[in-house]
C-alpha positions, 0 to 999 in steps of 0.5 A: 653879183654879175649882170645877167648875160642876155643870150637869145634864149634869155631875151626870149624868156624875158618876153621882149615885146613891142610896145605902143608908141608913147608920146610925140618924138617930133623932129627926132625922127627926121630921116634923109631926103629922097634921091640921096645916096649916103655912102659918104656918111659911112664908117670903117671898122677893123678887127684883129684876133688875139693871136695876130695881136702883139698884145695877145688880146683882140683889137676892134676899131671904129671911125665915126665918118660922120655923114651929112649931119652934125655929130654929138662928139661927147664921150659918155660914161654909163654906169653899172646899175641895179634895176628894180624888178619889172623895170623896162629898158626904153628904146630910142631913136638916137639922133646924130647931133647934140644931144644924141639923147636926153635920158637921166636914167641911162646916165647922169651925163645924158641928163637934161640941161637947160631947156632940154626935154627927156627923149621919148621912147619909141619902144620898151623891152624888159630890163635885166636885174643889173647892167654893166658900165660902159663908154658910149658914143653913137654906139656902145664902145667898151664895157667894164668886162672888156666887151668891145664893138666897132661899127660900119653902116652897110648896104642891103636889099631891104630897108626898114624904118623906125616907128614914129608918129607921122611916119606910118611906114615905120614899124621897127624899134631897134636901131644899132645904136640901142642894140650895141648899147644893150649888148654892152649893158648885158653881156661879157662875151661876143657870142652873148652880144650877137645873140642878144642883139639878133634876138632883139632885132628879130622881135622888135624890128630893126631899122637903120638911121640911113634908110631914106624913105619909101619913096626913095629908099637908101640901100647904101645905108640900110643895114649894119655891120659890127665887129665884136670882141671879148676879153675872155675867151678872146673871141672876135665875131662879125655881126651883119643885120638887115631889116626883114620881110615887109619892113619889119623884124630882122635877118642877121648872121654872125661869124667868128673869125679865126684868132690869128686873122684880121677882118676889115669892115668897110660899108658892105657885108663880109659874111659869105658862105656860112656853114649852117651846121657849125654853131661854134663859128656861125650864128643866125636868125631863124629862117635866115634863107627864107626871104632870099629864096622867096625873092629869088635872091638865092637858091640852095641849088647855088651851093654844093651843100644844103648846109651852106648859105651865101649871106652877102650874095643873098642880101647884099646890094648891087647897084645897077644903072637906071634901076634904083632910085637916086643912084648915079650911073656909076654907082656900081663901081663907087660901091665896088671900090668904096668898100673893096679898096679899103678892105685890101688896104687894111690887109696890105698894111696889117697882114702884108704877106696874105695880102699879096694874094688879094687883087685890089681891083676886085672890089667888094660886091655880092656877086664878085667872081673870086670874092674877098674872104671875110678875114686873112691870117697875120703872123702871130703877134705881128699886129701892134697897136700903133700899126692899127692906129696908123692904118686909120690914118691912111690915104693909100700913101705909097700906092698907085691909089695915093690920094696925096698925089695929082692935081686933085691933091692941089699943090700941097698934097691934101688927100681930102676930097670934098663933096661934089655936085650931083650933076658931075658924075665921077668918083675918088678913091675912098680913103680910110682916114677922112676929113669928116671923121668926128672921132675914131677909137682903137679898143683893146679887149683885155680882161680884169678891168684893163681893157682900154679905149684909145679915143682920137677926135676928128680925122685920124690923120691929125689926132692923138689917140688917148687911153680910157679904161673900159672899167673906169670908175668915173667919167672922162674929164669935163672937155670930153663930155661938156655941154659948152660946145658942139660941132655948131658951137665953138668952145675951148672947153670942148676937147674935140675942137682942139683936134678939129682946129689942128686938122683944119689948119693943116689942110692949108698945106697938108704935106708940110704941116701934117707931118709935124702933127703926126710926129707929135701924135706918135710921141703922145701915143708912145708915151700913152702906151708906156704909161698904161703899162706902167700904171698897171704895174703900179696898181698890181698890189692894190685891191680891184676897186682901188686899182680901178679908181687909181687907173681912172685917175691916172688916165684922166690926168693924162688926157687933160695934160695931152689936151693942153698939149694939143691946144699948144700945138694948135697955136704953134702951127698957126704961128709957124705956118702963117702968111704962107711962109715958115716962121721959126723965130724973130731973127732977121737971118734965119727966122723965116723961110719965105719959100717954105711954102712955095708952090711946087714946080710941077704944079706951076708948070701945069697949063691949067694953073696958068703961071707959065702960060701967062701973056699980056694978051691972055690967057690970064687964068690958064688954058681950058682943061683937057677933059673938056677938049677930050670930050669934044674930041670924042664927040667928033668935033674935028675942029678941035683935033689938034687941041685934043692931041696937044692936051693929051701930050701935055697930060701924059708928060705930066703924068695926069690921067683925066676922065673923058667927058661927063656921063649923064646925070642921076636918074630917079626911077622906081626901085625894082630889085630892092625889097620895101613892100610893107605888111 
């Protein structure tokens, strides 16, 4: 018997209902502090249609680019279950840190340990008769039928908050965490998934975990975008959802992308001109245009047809200086390129011919002239699994936006850019691969229980993607679900720590060490892809149950072996690159290269470093940085004219561009264009 596929009609027929808040949820419902923008906590997702994919099956991805909180890094197996008639499915507020939830009913791997207490639900919906098994992280990843999801938090004009004691402004009970998991539990197809999630969001009310508070709503993280793919018929849908009128209900839209297209999701809606009379390719919530019309965000007069609706134009957020609480003066360009540059780069890497017609400087805002499309075509069968993995490792290498170049990259070319104080206004390019990524996954939506989750812990540029079958008959090896350690507690019994250690140490000389790390990752991934193909051939003659059990056994054994290999790699690079040299062996001649990590000449020659300008009477720490002098020059301080000119000459000669001056700081004023009115 198959589990019930809860389409929107079936959800309504099951009388999805709001339930009174039960119990005290306490610290589980702590929200972000006021005046804080959290674009930095957002994620990247990629969708590849089956005809663009080299495997002939859709691919969706997700990078969990953890924000200002620790993240529960466990990969949990939620098993297939049958439920008694009249059962309820609880809705939770899922926290980011360990444990994200405590619920033995959901999975024994989520059962309480030690002094942990079961998480109190913030709502309930009727349970279906049977639910599929699936892999779970913050969001549902892939179920046994091949349904696959990738997530990216997005911007919007509305904000909603979860129902909880002590939070009287919260009316909503469905976050994207539960919505994605319920889709995994109840659906085989992407269409079913978007209809199910949309219906529950409308009836229970949607909230984002990144919405701030009413006194300082965070529009940069108040909505969600998903890429949803299925094995049969092999569709890919993009799902956008935000809170509805009065901090309640939901507004959503979904678009099916062509089977030969690639669609990036980078923290902003991408559904634009919807055809409201085309249900084969567009789905949406009842009255999808109504709030936009009421608020003057969109009018039917804006379109050439009454059946066209610009979803992103109506509901996407556009920062404006001095208008929104907590937004720095440059927030518009930050949002514009934080999203748009990644969209361009994903296309540039995966569908380069079509990307030739995309301007990387256009960016992605709701009312951008000549905006980016939702997706672009790729040559049939041209996008390989390895290409997608490597796209998640990208920092714009080889482009004018290359983050491994310039003074900010340091002498050893690190693309990682740490947090900056709010008093200094500016921006970096936002790479696809981030130092703060907790994990990423590349998911193949294949039929007959052969779907694969390729999971890589920590930053993608220093991980190896390992395969786990979507129809696995048991959980991942213990290090992937251990309670022995988490992000605030080191443990060699936890797989995540092996990859994190390699990445952290690599940053001491990124250009040198990371190339060795990536070479090792490519070897493991090549072996993994060959092994998966071989395993599938080996079990071809077995019955389905036996075949899945054998595939699970083989993939778990492979993961354990490669984890041990990665721990060995951590020790290897620690020894080889210790003491800022390169050590090969114990020989007196050729055993060590003392200049293997020497500073590069271009960096030493910078007057800001101070190596070539040292004198017995000073300066001892390099000259004052050029931006300071240029700023003074800009304010008419002629006394500094020659100094400014000298700095400019040096900057040009060294190929460095500097920002002129420091713009004024943040301004916390009352929100105007955002909609946060409460019922």
